[in-house]
A tleap script that builds the chain and sets N, CA, C and O, in Angstrom:
source leaprc.protein.ff14SB
mol = sequence {
  NMET HIE PHE LEU ALA LEU VAL LEU THR VAL
  LEU ALA SER ALA VAL MET MET ALA ALA LYS
  PRO VAL GLU LYS ARG HIE ILE GLY GLY VAL
  LEU ILE CYS THR GLY ALA HIE ALA THR GLY
  ASN CYS THR TYR GLY VAL TYR ASN LEU ASP
  ARG CYS TYR ASN MET THR GLY THR TYR MET
  GLN ASN ALA ALA THR PHE ALA PRO ASP GLY
  GLU GLU PHE TYR CYS TYR PRO TYR ILE GLN
  PRO CYS GLY GLY ILE CYS THR SER PRO GLU
  GLY CYS THR ALA GLY ALA VAL SER TYR ASN
  SER THR SER ARG PHE ASN LEU THR ALA LEU
  GLY GLY TRP ASP HIE TYR ILE SER SER PHE
  GLU CYS HIE ALA GLY ALA ALA ARG SER ILE
  CALA
}
set mol.1.N position { 107.591 151.163 141.401 }
set mol.1.CA position { 107.710 149.738 140.422 }
set mol.1.C position { 109.322 149.968 139.901 }
set mol.1.O position { 110.198 149.121 140.079 }
set mol.2.N position { 109.508 151.096 139.316 }
set mol.2.CA position { 110.875 151.287 138.649 }
set mol.2.C position { 111.773 151.484 139.693 }
set mol.2.O position { 112.911 151.516 139.223 }
set mol.3.N position { 111.769 151.639 140.984 }
set mol.3.CA position { 112.780 152.020 141.851 }
set mol.3.C position { 113.036 150.288 142.065 }
set mol.3.O position { 114.229 150.025 141.915 }
set mol.4.N position { 112.353 149.307 142.317 }
set mol.4.CA position { 112.495 148.043 142.500 }
set mol.4.C position { 113.353 147.540 141.380 }
set mol.4.O position { 114.365 146.873 141.593 }
set mol.5.N position { 112.995 147.823 140.358 }
set mol.5.CA position { 113.602 147.322 138.959 }
set mol.5.C position { 114.985 147.677 139.192 }
set mol.5.O position { 115.837 146.789 139.149 }
set mol.6.N position { 115.330 148.980 139.457 }
set mol.6.CA position { 116.566 149.533 139.408 }
set mol.6.C position { 117.637 148.796 140.848 }
set mol.6.O position { 118.842 148.591 140.702 }
set mol.7.N position { 117.026 148.554 141.901 }
set mol.7.CA position { 117.457 147.786 142.874 }
set mol.7.C position { 117.922 146.597 142.415 }
set mol.7.O position { 119.112 146.324 142.575 }
set mol.8.N position { 117.063 145.721 141.781 }
set mol.8.CA position { 117.457 144.375 141.244 }
set mol.8.C position { 118.515 144.488 140.216 }
set mol.8.O position { 119.417 143.652 140.172 }
set mol.9.N position { 118.449 145.506 139.364 }
set mol.9.CA position { 119.783 145.727 138.357 }
set mol.9.C position { 120.880 146.017 139.171 }
set mol.9.O position { 121.857 145.292 138.985 }
set mol.10.N position { 120.967 146.772 139.912 }
set mol.10.CA position { 122.482 147.264 140.619 }
set mol.10.C position { 122.725 145.816 141.227 }
set mol.10.O position { 123.846 145.362 140.999 }
set mol.11.N position { 121.931 145.085 141.901 }
set mol.11.CA position { 122.227 144.157 142.691 }
set mol.11.C position { 122.860 142.832 141.721 }
set mol.11.O position { 123.745 142.019 141.988 }
set mol.12.N position { 122.165 142.968 140.728 }
set mol.12.CA position { 122.576 141.734 139.630 }
set mol.12.C position { 124.054 142.169 139.059 }
set mol.12.O position { 124.933 141.358 138.767 }
set mol.13.N position { 124.154 143.406 138.965 }
set mol.13.CA position { 125.211 144.062 138.416 }
set mol.13.C position { 126.413 143.733 139.418 }
set mol.13.O position { 127.492 143.267 139.051 }
set mol.14.N position { 126.140 143.983 140.470 }
set mol.14.CA position { 127.127 143.927 141.614 }
set mol.14.C position { 127.657 142.217 141.755 }
set mol.14.O position { 128.805 141.786 141.870 }
set mol.15.N position { 126.410 141.509 141.700 }
set mol.15.CA position { 127.063 140.157 141.809 }
set mol.15.C position { 127.822 139.810 140.513 }
set mol.15.O position { 128.888 139.242 140.750 }
set mol.16.N position { 127.627 139.949 139.553 }
set mol.16.CA position { 128.316 139.441 138.281 }
set mol.16.C position { 129.828 140.253 138.499 }
set mol.16.O position { 130.830 139.632 138.143 }
set mol.17.N position { 129.952 141.252 138.920 }
set mol.17.CA position { 131.088 141.839 139.024 }
set mol.17.C position { 132.193 141.197 140.107 }
set mol.17.O position { 133.396 140.981 139.965 }
set mol.18.N position { 131.345 140.989 141.186 }
set mol.18.CA position { 132.162 139.862 142.513 }
set mol.18.C position { 132.509 138.705 142.075 }
set mol.18.O position { 133.529 138.162 142.501 }
set mol.19.N position { 131.699 138.120 141.129 }
set mol.19.CA position { 132.046 136.622 140.950 }
set mol.19.C position { 133.584 136.621 140.345 }
set mol.19.O position { 134.042 137.401 139.509 }
set mol.20.N position { 134.120 135.737 140.877 }
set mol.20.CA position { 135.509 135.447 140.129 }
set mol.20.C position { 135.577 134.460 139.043 }
set mol.20.O position { 135.016 133.396 139.309 }
set mol.21.N position { 135.983 134.526 138.184 }
set mol.21.CA position { 135.986 133.446 137.275 }
set mol.21.C position { 136.801 132.204 137.700 }
set mol.21.O position { 137.670 132.279 138.569 }
set mol.22.N position { 136.485 131.045 137.050 }
set mol.22.CA position { 137.058 129.703 137.490 }
set mol.22.C position { 138.202 129.733 137.039 }
set mol.22.O position { 138.287 130.033 135.849 }
set mol.23.N position { 139.377 129.466 137.731 }
set mol.23.CA position { 140.746 129.383 137.368 }
set mol.23.C position { 140.964 127.882 136.685 }
set mol.23.O position { 140.521 126.839 137.167 }
set mol.24.N position { 141.684 127.986 135.550 }
set mol.24.CA position { 141.847 126.691 134.934 }
set mol.24.C position { 143.335 126.394 135.487 }
set mol.24.O position { 144.270 127.159 135.719 }
set mol.25.N position { 143.201 124.981 135.610 }
set mol.25.CA position { 144.764 124.376 136.077 }
set mol.25.C position { 145.617 124.328 134.809 }
set mol.25.O position { 145.203 124.258 133.652 }
set mol.26.N position { 146.907 124.378 135.243 }
set mol.26.CA position { 147.907 124.231 133.831 }
set mol.26.C position { 148.251 122.915 133.952 }
set mol.26.O position { 148.693 122.434 134.995 }
set mol.27.N position { 148.086 122.348 133.011 }
set mol.27.CA position { 148.735 120.750 132.308 }
set mol.27.C position { 149.959 120.777 133.229 }
set mol.27.O position { 150.557 121.838 133.408 }
set mol.28.N position { 150.379 119.547 133.864 }
set mol.28.CA position { 151.548 119.234 134.279 }
set mol.28.C position { 151.729 119.280 135.775 }
set mol.28.O position { 152.857 119.358 136.264 }
set mol.29.N position { 150.501 119.227 136.600 }
set mol.29.CA position { 151.004 119.478 137.950 }
set mol.29.C position { 150.941 118.154 138.606 }
set mol.29.O position { 150.008 117.405 138.315 }
set mol.30.N position { 151.810 117.800 139.436 }
set mol.30.CA position { 151.949 116.609 140.242 }
set mol.30.C position { 152.314 116.649 141.510 }
set mol.30.O position { 153.356 117.262 141.741 }
set mol.31.N position { 151.641 116.075 142.573 }
set mol.31.CA position { 151.541 116.109 143.868 }
set mol.31.C position { 152.654 114.990 144.247 }
set mol.31.O position { 152.295 113.921 143.753 }
set mol.32.N position { 153.920 114.854 144.973 }
set mol.32.CA position { 154.892 114.316 145.510 }
set mol.32.C position { 154.835 114.295 146.553 }
set mol.32.O position { 154.647 115.346 147.167 }
set mol.33.N position { 155.001 112.848 147.338 }
set mol.33.CA position { 154.914 113.135 148.804 }
set mol.33.C position { 155.953 111.669 149.120 }
set mol.33.O position { 156.091 110.615 148.499 }
set mol.34.N position { 156.591 112.235 150.446 }
set mol.34.CA position { 157.106 110.624 151.001 }
set mol.34.C position { 156.323 109.391 151.299 }
set mol.34.O position { 156.651 108.256 150.951 }
set mol.35.N position { 155.483 109.648 151.833 }
set mol.35.CA position { 154.657 108.486 152.297 }
set mol.35.C position { 153.478 108.357 151.056 }
set mol.35.O position { 153.219 109.068 150.085 }
set mol.36.N position { 152.924 107.140 151.567 }
set mol.36.CA position { 151.772 106.545 150.418 }
set mol.36.C position { 150.276 107.287 150.780 }
set mol.36.O position { 149.915 107.732 151.870 }
set mol.37.N position { 149.755 107.272 149.874 }
set mol.37.CA position { 148.195 107.948 149.799 }
set mol.37.C position { 148.408 109.651 150.461 }
set mol.37.O position { 147.680 110.118 151.337 }
set mol.38.N position { 149.270 110.203 149.975 }
set mol.38.CA position { 149.625 111.858 150.106 }
set mol.38.C position { 149.936 111.856 151.569 }
set mol.38.O position { 149.359 112.750 152.189 }
set mol.39.N position { 150.769 111.005 152.328 }
set mol.39.CA position { 151.300 111.310 153.740 }
set mol.39.C position { 152.558 111.686 153.643 }
set mol.39.O position { 153.203 111.588 152.599 }
set mol.40.N position { 153.076 112.218 154.895 }
set mol.40.CA position { 154.690 112.539 154.946 }
set mol.40.C position { 154.798 113.883 154.317 }
set mol.40.O position { 153.874 114.676 154.138 }
set mol.41.N position { 156.309 114.061 153.943 }
set mol.41.CA position { 156.402 115.751 153.601 }
set mol.41.C position { 155.780 115.483 152.026 }
set mol.41.O position { 155.961 114.410 151.451 }
set mol.42.N position { 155.020 116.623 151.414 }
set mol.42.CA position { 154.700 116.827 150.091 }
set mol.42.C position { 155.049 117.928 149.429 }
set mol.42.O position { 155.346 118.947 150.052 }
set mol.43.N position { 155.062 117.888 148.294 }
set mol.43.CA position { 155.192 118.925 147.466 }
set mol.43.C position { 154.224 118.965 146.148 }
set mol.43.O position { 153.831 117.918 145.634 }
set mol.44.N position { 153.925 120.052 145.722 }
set mol.44.CA position { 152.925 120.328 144.620 }
set mol.44.C position { 153.877 121.076 143.531 }
set mol.44.O position { 154.485 122.071 143.924 }
set mol.45.N position { 154.011 120.719 142.406 }
set mol.45.CA position { 154.410 121.813 141.433 }
set mol.45.C position { 153.786 121.247 140.086 }
set mol.45.O position { 153.307 120.127 139.906 }
set mol.46.N position { 153.924 122.429 139.069 }
set mol.46.CA position { 153.555 122.201 137.755 }
set mol.46.C position { 154.907 122.385 137.080 }
set mol.46.O position { 155.784 123.221 137.298 }
set mol.47.N position { 154.839 121.253 136.089 }
set mol.47.CA position { 156.028 121.048 135.464 }
set mol.47.C position { 155.809 121.012 134.137 }
set mol.47.O position { 154.810 120.454 133.683 }
set mol.48.N position { 156.886 121.713 133.225 }
set mol.48.CA position { 156.743 121.652 131.693 }
set mol.48.C position { 156.703 120.232 131.260 }
set mol.48.O position { 157.039 119.206 131.853 }
set mol.49.N position { 156.309 120.389 130.318 }
set mol.49.CA position { 155.989 118.782 129.621 }
set mol.49.C position { 157.424 118.603 128.577 }
set mol.49.O position { 157.913 119.591 128.027 }
set mol.50.N position { 157.907 117.434 128.432 }
set mol.50.CA position { 158.824 116.805 127.581 }
set mol.50.C position { 160.174 117.616 128.164 }
set mol.50.O position { 161.020 118.155 127.450 }
set mol.51.N position { 160.175 117.573 129.595 }
set mol.51.CA position { 161.863 118.019 130.211 }
set mol.51.C position { 161.822 117.100 131.228 }
set mol.51.O position { 160.849 116.671 131.847 }
set mol.52.N position { 163.174 116.807 131.347 }
set mol.52.CA position { 163.416 116.141 132.649 }
set mol.52.C position { 163.402 116.834 134.003 }
set mol.52.O position { 163.548 118.056 134.046 }
set mol.53.N position { 163.227 116.083 135.163 }
set mol.53.CA position { 163.469 116.713 136.264 }
set mol.53.C position { 163.836 115.941 137.406 }
set mol.53.O position { 162.993 115.169 137.865 }
set mol.54.N position { 165.109 116.038 138.006 }
set mol.54.CA position { 165.610 115.115 139.062 }
set mol.54.C position { 164.977 115.589 140.370 }
set mol.54.O position { 164.884 116.756 140.751 }
set mol.55.N position { 164.480 114.275 141.107 }
set mol.55.CA position { 164.053 114.297 142.329 }
set mol.55.C position { 164.868 115.174 143.303 }
set mol.55.O position { 166.034 114.795 143.416 }
set mol.56.N position { 164.637 115.916 143.802 }
set mol.56.CA position { 165.699 116.661 144.740 }
set mol.56.C position { 165.333 116.604 146.478 }
set mol.56.O position { 164.145 116.613 146.799 }
set mol.57.N position { 166.226 116.556 147.376 }
set mol.57.CA position { 166.257 116.672 148.582 }
set mol.57.C position { 165.821 115.312 149.349 }
set mol.57.O position { 166.383 114.217 149.347 }
set mol.58.N position { 164.541 115.767 150.058 }
set mol.58.CA position { 164.070 114.688 150.595 }
set mol.58.C position { 162.954 113.464 149.740 }
set mol.58.O position { 162.405 112.475 150.227 }
set mol.59.N position { 162.910 113.946 148.454 }
set mol.59.CA position { 162.273 113.143 147.671 }
set mol.59.C position { 163.064 112.109 146.757 }
set mol.59.O position { 162.496 111.257 146.074 }
set mol.60.N position { 164.368 112.275 146.821 }
set mol.60.CA position { 165.163 111.480 145.831 }
set mol.60.C position { 165.211 110.237 146.586 }
set mol.60.O position { 165.670 110.084 147.718 }
set mol.61.N position { 164.592 109.220 145.694 }
set mol.61.CA position { 164.424 107.881 145.784 }
set mol.61.C position { 163.529 107.859 147.312 }
set mol.61.O position { 163.954 107.100 148.183 }
set mol.62.N position { 162.729 108.407 147.501 }
set mol.62.CA position { 162.121 108.631 148.791 }
set mol.62.C position { 160.454 109.327 148.465 }
set mol.62.O position { 159.835 110.220 149.043 }
set mol.63.N position { 160.108 108.461 147.283 }
set mol.63.CA position { 158.513 109.265 146.781 }
set mol.63.C position { 157.535 108.127 146.561 }
set mol.63.O position { 157.394 107.500 145.511 }
set mol.64.N position { 156.873 107.948 147.707 }
set mol.64.CA position { 155.529 106.764 147.488 }
set mol.64.C position { 154.278 107.377 147.061 }
set mol.64.O position { 153.289 106.707 146.768 }
set mol.65.N position { 154.312 108.461 147.031 }
set mol.65.CA position { 152.824 109.275 146.360 }
set mol.65.C position { 153.714 110.097 144.902 }
set mol.65.O position { 154.633 110.916 144.883 }
set mol.66.N position { 153.169 109.628 144.136 }
set mol.66.CA position { 153.776 110.501 142.580 }
set mol.66.C position { 152.527 110.603 141.852 }
set mol.66.O position { 152.274 109.750 141.002 }
set mol.67.N position { 151.598 111.687 142.121 }
set mol.67.CA position { 150.116 111.805 141.574 }
set mol.67.C position { 150.216 112.637 140.708 }
set mol.67.O position { 150.643 113.702 141.155 }
set mol.68.N position { 149.957 112.641 139.349 }
set mol.68.CA position { 149.641 113.659 138.279 }
set mol.68.C position { 148.289 114.270 138.504 }
set mol.68.O position { 147.398 113.615 139.047 }
set mol.69.N position { 148.115 115.466 138.117 }
set mol.69.CA position { 146.369 116.120 138.154 }
set mol.69.C position { 145.918 115.446 137.163 }
set mol.69.O position { 146.734 114.893 136.426 }
set mol.70.N position { 144.430 115.323 136.891 }
set mol.70.CA position { 143.287 114.981 136.014 }
set mol.70.C position { 143.493 115.550 134.704 }
set mol.70.O position { 142.796 115.066 133.812 }
set mol.71.N position { 144.202 116.365 134.428 }
set mol.71.CA position { 144.301 116.801 133.012 }
set mol.71.C position { 144.848 115.569 132.128 }
set mol.71.O position { 145.216 114.559 132.727 }
set mol.72.N position { 144.909 115.617 130.785 }
set mol.72.CA position { 145.290 114.388 129.893 }
set mol.72.C position { 146.866 114.745 129.901 }
set mol.72.O position { 147.269 115.799 129.408 }
set mol.73.N position { 147.579 113.964 130.389 }
set mol.73.CA position { 149.050 113.801 130.471 }
set mol.73.C position { 149.300 113.037 131.188 }
set mol.73.O position { 148.495 112.737 132.069 }
set mol.74.N position { 150.792 112.295 131.053 }
set mol.74.CA position { 151.422 111.202 131.841 }
set mol.74.C position { 152.700 111.550 132.091 }
set mol.74.O position { 153.140 112.553 131.531 }
set mol.75.N position { 153.487 110.831 132.929 }
set mol.75.CA position { 154.724 110.839 133.541 }
set mol.75.C position { 155.347 109.533 133.566 }
set mol.75.O position { 154.734 108.512 133.879 }
set mol.76.N position { 156.736 109.574 133.191 }
set mol.76.CA position { 157.579 108.436 133.409 }
set mol.76.C position { 158.443 108.343 134.656 }
set mol.76.O position { 159.551 108.835 134.442 }
set mol.77.N position { 158.318 107.944 135.702 }
set mol.77.CA position { 159.237 108.066 136.655 }
set mol.77.C position { 160.569 107.296 136.211 }
set mol.77.O position { 160.289 106.405 135.409 }
set mol.78.N position { 162.005 107.383 136.512 }
set mol.78.CA position { 163.019 106.939 135.861 }
set mol.78.C position { 163.791 106.653 137.271 }
set mol.78.O position { 163.680 107.307 138.307 }
set mol.79.N position { 164.537 105.595 137.056 }
set mol.79.CA position { 165.248 105.013 137.950 }
set mol.79.C position { 166.739 106.064 138.259 }
set mol.79.O position { 167.224 106.278 139.370 }
set mol.80.N position { 167.266 106.626 136.874 }
set mol.80.CA position { 168.321 107.329 136.921 }
set mol.80.C position { 168.232 108.941 136.705 }
set mol.80.O position { 167.252 109.498 136.210 }
set mol.81.N position { 169.078 109.415 137.028 }
set mol.81.CA position { 169.128 110.975 137.069 }
set mol.81.C position { 168.842 111.657 135.738 }
set mol.81.O position { 169.159 110.931 134.796 }
set mol.82.N position { 168.388 112.716 135.414 }
set mol.82.CA position { 168.431 113.274 133.770 }
set mol.82.C position { 169.505 113.171 133.412 }
set mol.82.O position { 170.388 113.525 134.193 }
set mol.83.N position { 169.816 112.729 132.299 }
set mol.83.CA position { 170.920 112.440 131.324 }
set mol.83.C position { 171.463 111.206 131.537 }
set mol.83.O position { 172.244 110.695 130.734 }
set mol.84.N position { 171.015 110.536 132.842 }
set mol.84.CA position { 172.012 109.506 132.990 }
set mol.84.C position { 171.668 108.143 131.909 }
set mol.84.O position { 170.715 108.179 131.131 }
set mol.85.N position { 172.531 107.061 132.002 }
set mol.85.CA position { 172.718 106.094 131.062 }
set mol.85.C position { 171.796 104.782 131.495 }
set mol.85.O position { 172.481 104.028 132.187 }
set mol.86.N position { 170.493 104.301 131.301 }
set mol.86.CA position { 170.042 103.086 131.967 }
set mol.86.C position { 171.059 102.070 131.396 }
set mol.86.O position { 171.525 101.963 130.262 }
set mol.87.N position { 171.313 101.166 132.834 }
set mol.87.CA position { 171.882 100.155 132.629 }
set mol.87.C position { 171.515 98.850 133.017 }
set mol.87.O position { 172.150 97.795 133.005 }
set mol.88.N position { 170.056 99.203 133.458 }
set mol.88.CA position { 169.259 97.900 133.976 }
set mol.88.C position { 168.869 97.229 132.993 }
set mol.88.O position { 168.493 97.807 131.973 }
set mol.89.N position { 168.875 95.761 133.100 }
set mol.89.CA position { 168.081 94.806 131.722 }
set mol.89.C position { 167.012 94.913 131.995 }
set mol.89.O position { 166.373 94.583 130.995 }
set mol.90.N position { 166.009 95.333 133.190 }
set mol.90.CA position { 164.683 95.347 133.142 }
set mol.90.C position { 163.862 96.656 132.610 }
set mol.90.O position { 162.640 96.736 132.485 }
set mol.91.N position { 164.887 97.713 132.315 }
set mol.91.CA position { 164.252 99.024 131.914 }
set mol.91.C position { 164.647 99.957 133.307 }
set mol.91.O position { 165.012 99.499 134.390 }
set mol.92.N position { 164.485 101.239 132.990 }
set mol.92.CA position { 164.725 102.295 134.043 }
set mol.92.C position { 163.512 103.214 134.568 }
set mol.92.O position { 163.657 104.248 135.219 }
set mol.93.N position { 162.205 102.608 134.139 }
set mol.93.CA position { 161.110 103.435 134.121 }
set mol.93.C position { 160.202 102.165 134.863 }
set mol.93.O position { 160.483 100.971 134.752 }
set mol.94.N position { 159.044 102.728 135.646 }
set mol.94.CA position { 157.945 102.095 136.010 }
set mol.94.C position { 156.707 101.918 135.252 }
set mol.94.O position { 155.674 101.309 135.533 }
set mol.95.N position { 157.140 102.759 133.975 }
set mol.95.CA position { 155.905 102.610 132.736 }
set mol.95.C position { 155.262 104.224 133.224 }
set mol.95.O position { 155.580 104.918 134.190 }
set mol.96.N position { 154.395 104.435 132.293 }
set mol.96.CA position { 153.513 105.757 132.515 }
set mol.96.C position { 152.665 105.642 133.725 }
set mol.96.O position { 151.916 104.721 134.050 }
set mol.97.N position { 152.985 106.984 134.449 }
set mol.97.CA position { 151.990 107.098 135.427 }
set mol.97.C position { 151.095 108.307 135.096 }
set mol.97.O position { 151.643 109.357 134.760 }
set mol.98.N position { 149.795 108.230 135.167 }
set mol.98.CA position { 149.001 109.103 134.962 }
set mol.98.C position { 147.835 109.173 136.167 }
set mol.98.O position { 147.966 108.334 137.058 }
set mol.99.N position { 146.645 110.153 136.273 }
set mol.99.CA position { 145.846 110.379 137.219 }
set mol.99.C position { 144.949 109.050 136.992 }
set mol.99.O position { 144.360 108.591 137.971 }
set mol.100.N position { 144.831 108.445 135.791 }
set mol.100.CA position { 144.085 106.908 135.924 }
set mol.100.C position { 144.916 105.953 136.650 }
set mol.100.O position { 144.422 104.860 136.927 }
set mol.101.N position { 146.173 106.236 137.009 }
set mol.101.CA position { 146.929 104.820 137.743 }
set mol.101.C position { 146.520 104.877 138.957 }
set mol.101.O position { 146.323 105.794 139.754 }
set mol.102.N position { 146.375 103.251 138.990 }
set mol.102.CA position { 145.849 103.077 140.574 }
set mol.102.C position { 147.057 103.090 141.460 }
set mol.102.O position { 146.856 103.012 142.672 }
set mol.103.N position { 148.109 103.167 141.078 }
set mol.103.CA position { 149.374 103.025 141.697 }
set mol.103.C position { 150.213 104.451 142.288 }
set mol.103.O position { 151.172 104.491 143.059 }
set mol.104.N position { 149.503 105.537 141.653 }
set mol.104.CA position { 149.835 107.375 141.736 }
set mol.104.C position { 150.192 107.546 143.046 }
set mol.104.O position { 151.194 108.183 143.368 }
set mol.105.N position { 149.235 106.874 144.054 }
set mol.105.CA position { 149.054 107.058 145.413 }
set mol.105.C position { 149.943 105.940 146.421 }
set mol.105.O position { 149.683 105.840 147.620 }
set mol.106.N position { 150.878 105.235 145.839 }
set mol.106.CA position { 151.294 104.147 146.266 }
set mol.106.C position { 152.771 103.484 145.524 }
set mol.106.O position { 152.846 102.256 145.557 }
set mol.107.N position { 153.569 104.005 145.071 }
set mol.107.CA position { 154.746 103.478 144.392 }
set mol.107.C position { 155.062 102.432 145.033 }
set mol.107.O position { 155.395 101.593 144.196 }
set mol.108.N position { 155.148 101.975 146.174 }
set mol.108.CA position { 155.631 101.098 146.862 }
set mol.108.C position { 154.903 99.709 146.317 }
set mol.108.O position { 155.525 98.677 146.565 }
set mol.109.N position { 153.758 99.590 145.664 }
set mol.109.CA position { 153.065 98.593 145.097 }
set mol.109.C position { 153.738 98.372 143.951 }
set mol.109.O position { 153.672 97.233 143.489 }
set mol.110.N position { 154.518 99.379 143.246 }
set mol.110.CA position { 155.027 98.819 142.051 }
set mol.110.C position { 156.348 98.516 142.144 }
set mol.110.O position { 157.265 98.994 141.475 }
set mol.111.N position { 156.420 97.460 143.260 }
set mol.111.CA position { 158.023 96.732 143.486 }
set mol.111.C position { 158.794 97.716 143.986 }
set mol.111.O position { 159.982 97.679 143.665 }
set mol.112.N position { 158.364 98.741 144.814 }
set mol.112.CA position { 159.472 99.516 145.404 }
set mol.112.C position { 159.682 100.532 144.840 }
set mol.112.O position { 160.623 101.157 145.328 }
set mol.113.N position { 159.126 101.067 143.858 }
set mol.113.CA position { 159.525 102.053 143.039 }
set mol.113.C position { 159.607 103.558 143.894 }
set mol.113.O position { 160.245 104.509 143.443 }
set mol.114.N position { 158.858 103.612 145.196 }
set mol.114.CA position { 159.333 104.540 146.052 }
set mol.114.C position { 160.814 104.819 146.572 }
set mol.114.O position { 161.332 105.814 147.078 }
set mol.115.N position { 161.211 103.762 146.302 }
set mol.115.CA position { 162.820 104.112 146.802 }
set mol.115.C position { 164.011 104.058 145.496 }
set mol.115.O position { 165.238 104.041 145.587 }
set mol.116.N position { 163.092 104.040 144.220 }
set mol.116.CA position { 164.084 104.136 142.800 }
set mol.116.C position { 163.974 105.376 142.339 }
set mol.116.O position { 164.980 105.940 141.909 }
set mol.117.N position { 162.513 106.124 142.350 }
set mol.117.CA position { 162.471 107.487 141.524 }
set mol.117.C position { 163.379 108.114 141.753 }
set mol.117.O position { 163.580 108.355 142.944 }
set mol.118.N position { 164.424 108.712 140.642 }
set mol.118.CA position { 165.420 109.804 140.843 }
set mol.118.C position { 165.130 110.958 139.971 }
set mol.118.O position { 165.615 112.070 140.183 }
set mol.119.N position { 164.212 110.651 138.837 }
set mol.119.CA position { 163.981 111.649 138.115 }
set mol.119.C position { 162.317 111.251 137.549 }
set mol.119.O position { 161.639 110.275 137.871 }
set mol.120.N position { 161.963 112.393 136.593 }
set mol.120.CA position { 160.603 112.190 135.935 }
set mol.120.C position { 160.642 112.940 134.845 }
set mol.120.O position { 161.419 113.894 134.802 }
set mol.121.N position { 159.716 112.598 133.662 }
set mol.121.CA position { 159.424 113.495 132.488 }
set mol.121.C position { 158.027 113.202 132.198 }
set mol.121.O position { 157.593 112.050 132.201 }
set mol.122.N position { 157.209 114.388 131.909 }
set mol.122.CA position { 155.940 114.258 131.651 }
set mol.122.C position { 155.602 114.594 130.198 }
set mol.122.O position { 156.333 115.314 129.517 }
set mol.123.N position { 154.447 114.038 129.738 }
set mol.123.CA position { 154.046 114.327 128.266 }
set mol.123.C position { 152.479 114.445 128.204 }
set mol.123.O position { 151.623 113.996 128.967 }
set mol.124.N position { 152.376 115.186 127.065 }
set mol.124.CA position { 150.762 115.362 126.882 }
set mol.124.C position { 150.118 114.126 126.248 }
set mol.124.O position { 150.758 113.313 125.582 }
set mol.125.N position { 148.800 114.043 126.504 }
set mol.125.CA position { 148.115 112.917 125.683 }
set mol.125.C position { 147.818 111.889 126.912 }
set mol.125.O position { 148.067 112.071 128.104 }
set mol.126.N position { 147.229 110.781 126.303 }
set mol.126.CA position { 146.612 109.722 127.076 }
set mol.126.C position { 147.883 108.858 127.365 }
set mol.126.O position { 148.743 109.016 126.498 }
set mol.127.N position { 148.258 107.897 128.461 }
set mol.127.CA position { 149.344 107.300 128.437 }
set mol.127.C position { 149.095 105.982 127.649 }
set mol.127.O position { 147.911 105.661 127.549 }
set mol.128.N position { 149.957 105.222 127.112 }
set mol.128.CA position { 149.947 104.138 126.219 }
set mol.128.C position { 149.494 102.900 127.283 }
set mol.128.O position { 148.538 102.131 127.182 }
set mol.129.N position { 150.482 102.985 128.291 }
set mol.129.CA position { 150.394 101.882 129.363 }
set mol.129.C position { 150.523 102.389 130.649 }
set mol.129.O position { 151.415 103.202 130.891 }
set mol.130.N position { 149.617 101.952 131.648 }
set mol.130.CA position { 149.268 102.642 132.835 }
set mol.130.C position { 149.949 101.825 134.185 }
set mol.130.O position { 149.594 100.769 134.707 }
set mol.131.N position { 150.720 102.460 134.422 }
set mol.131.CA position { 151.599 101.748 135.937 }
set mol.131.C position { 150.514 101.555 136.754 }
set mol.131.O position { 150.667 101.086 137.882 }
savepdb mol mol.pdb
quit
């Protein structure tokens, strides 16, 4: 009986030691793809909040998927590069895009924003207006 208890204790200890802790995602993760619905060329990155990032290479004015992760943050896609001056009378952003945005997997549905996005900036908290 003591042998069985010892074996069970050793097995339980081994299982607990082998179990890896669940890795927490970092806030600021965004999936960007050239095609709608996460198709085409895709890249995923975790971006610092409150900092502007220029779209680069194949994604510059060519990103139909712009999908922030599920944490509580939102991003503004901009028509101009970081530090650029907005000269559009309609404004230079499509509005806040978050995990809850229906357009995050199809910026084409936002009046062609897949061909406008040149930069973006993300912020913590819930989006005030969702694109």
